[in-house]
Residue, then its C-alpha position, 0 to 999 in steps of 0.5 A: m500500500g505505501m504512502g500516498g502523499a503528505h499533509i501540510h498543516c499550518r500552526t501558530g508560532m511558525d517562523i515563516p508568515y502564513m501565506s507569505g511568498e516564502f511560505l507559498d514557495l515552500v509549499s510549491y517545492a514540497h508539492e513538486q517533490l511529492a509529484q515527482k514520486g507520484m504522491l499527493t499534497w494536501l493542505g490543511e487549514g482548520g476544517y478545510a483541506g484541498i489537493c494542490d493539483q487542483v489549486s494554482l500555486s503561482 
């Protein structure tokens, strides 16, 4: 079965401001690395989660 992907959850107290350019660059990098392995990237924010493949990261 293996691992199908990864969840990225935002928490208070992060060193990088949420939704800043640097934050989005890191999310994009993680998504690219996972996609190369055929894995999904999930963003978690409270009760909502979405697949990065369906969200524009540009």
